[in-house]
C-alpha positions as CSV (number, residue, x, y, z in Angstrom):
1,M,75.5,101.3,119.1
2,A,78.1,99.0,117.6
3,K,78.6,99.1,113.8
4,N,78.8,96.3,111.3
5,V,81.3,95.9,108.4
6,L,78.9,97.9,106.2
7,G,78.9,100.9,108.6
8,D,75.3,100.3,109.8
9,D,74.1,99.4,113.2
10,L,75.0,95.9,114.2
11,V,72.0,93.5,114.1
12,P,71.6,90.2,116.0
13,C,73.4,87.2,114.6
14,G,71.6,84.3,116.4
15,L,69.2,83.6,119.2
16,D,68.9,79.8,118.9
17,P,71.5,78.9,119.8
18,L,72.2,82.1,121.7
19,T,75.5,83.4,120.4
20,G,77.9,86.2,121.0
21,F,80.7,86.6,123.5
22,Y,78.2,88.2,125.9
23,R,75.5,85.6,124.9
24,D,73.2,88.4,123.8
25,G,72.7,87.2,120.2
26,C,75.1,89.9,118.8
27,C,78.7,89.7,117.7
28,S,79.7,92.6,120.0
29,T,83.1,92.7,121.5
30,G,85.0,94.6,124.2
31,P,88.2,94.5,126.2
32,D,87.1,91.3,128.0
33,D,86.7,89.4,124.7
34,P,90.3,88.2,123.9
35,G,89.1,86.1,121.0
36,V,87.3,89.0,119.3
37,H,84.1,87.0,118.5
38,V,82.9,89.4,115.8
39,V,82.1,87.4,112.6
40,C,78.5,86.2,112.3
41,A,79.0,82.9,110.5
42,V,76.5,80.3,109.2
43,M,78.0,76.9,110.2
44,S,78.8,74.4,107.6
45,A,79.9,70.8,108.0
46,E,83.1,71.7,106.3
47,F,83.9,74.5,108.7
48,L,82.9,72.5,111.8
49,A,85.3,69.8,110.8
50,F,88.0,72.4,110.1
51,S,87.5,74.0,113.5
52,A,87.6,70.6,115.3
53,G,90.8,69.8,113.5
54,R,92.3,73.0,114.9
55,G,91.4,72.0,118.4
56,N,88.1,73.9,118.8
57,D,85.3,71.3,118.5
58,L,82.1,73.3,118.1
59,S,79.9,70.3,117.4
60,T,80.1,68.4,120.6
61,P,77.8,69.4,123.4
62,N,79.3,70.7,126.6
63,P,76.4,70.7,129.1
64,A,78.7,72.0,131.9
65,H,78.8,75.3,130.0
66,G,75.3,75.2,128.7
67,F,76.5,74.5,125.2
68,A,74.4,72.2,123.1
69,G,76.9,72.0,120.2
70,L,76.5,73.5,116.8
71,R,75.0,72.0,113.6
72,P,75.2,73.1,110.0
73,G,72.9,76.1,109.5
74,D,73.4,77.5,113.0
75,R,74.6,81.1,113.2
76,W,77.5,81.7,115.5
77,C,79.8,84.6,116.4
78,L,83.3,83.3,115.4
79,C,86.7,84.7,116.4
80,A,87.9,86.9,113.5
81,D,91.2,85.2,113.3
82,R,89.7,81.7,113.1
83,W,87.4,82.9,110.2
84,K,90.4,84.3,108.4
85,E,92.4,81.1,109.0
86,A,89.5,79.1,107.5
87,Y,89.2,81.5,104.6
88,D,92.9,81.1,103.8
89,A,92.4,77.3,103.9
90,D,89.3,77.4,101.6
91,A,87.1,76.3,104.5
92,A,85.4,79.5,105.6
93,P,81.7,79.5,106.4
94,T,79.4,82.0,104.9
95,V,78.9,85.3,106.9
96,V,76.0,87.6,107.6
97,L,77.5,91.1,106.9
98,A,74.7,93.0,108.8
99,S,75.6,91.0,111.9
100,T,79.4,91.0,111.6
101,H,81.1,93.6,113.8
102,M,83.3,96.2,112.1
103,R,86.4,94.9,114.0
104,A,86.4,91.9,111.7
105,L,88.0,94.3,109.1
106,E,91.2,94.1,111.2
107,W,91.6,90.5,110.0
108,A,89.7,90.2,106.7
109,T,88.9,92.7,103.9
110,L,85.4,93.6,103.1
111,G,85.9,91.9,99.7
112,E,86.8,88.7,101.4
113,L,83.8,88.9,103.7
114,R,81.5,89.8,100.8
115,A,82.7,86.9,98.8
116,H,81.3,84.6,101.5
117,A,78.2,86.7,102.4
118,V,74.7,85.4,102.5
119,D,73.3,88.9,102.6
120,A,75.5,90.7,100.1
């Protein structure tokens, strides 16, 4: 079982919309996940605009890939480096620590994640 940043078993991040690199609701990762989608984030309008400005529009639906687009309040497994980039720009969304994979600690400190946690 994968572990979260608190050292406990990883719990699901979101089922509606269904998130995770493997679309299993969890922020699991593996060798076939080059983006390391391990931070369970609660989307905010500010972060969605930030991400779109960086070339990754998460709000616009993409029906060809079964993607309905994200809205503020949705939970989504973000790439660890994008979350850290947003954190450094004061645009980071809140995170769910229990659902954030321990690999996130390769990019952000537990203190940084805790400062933005909804479940701290």
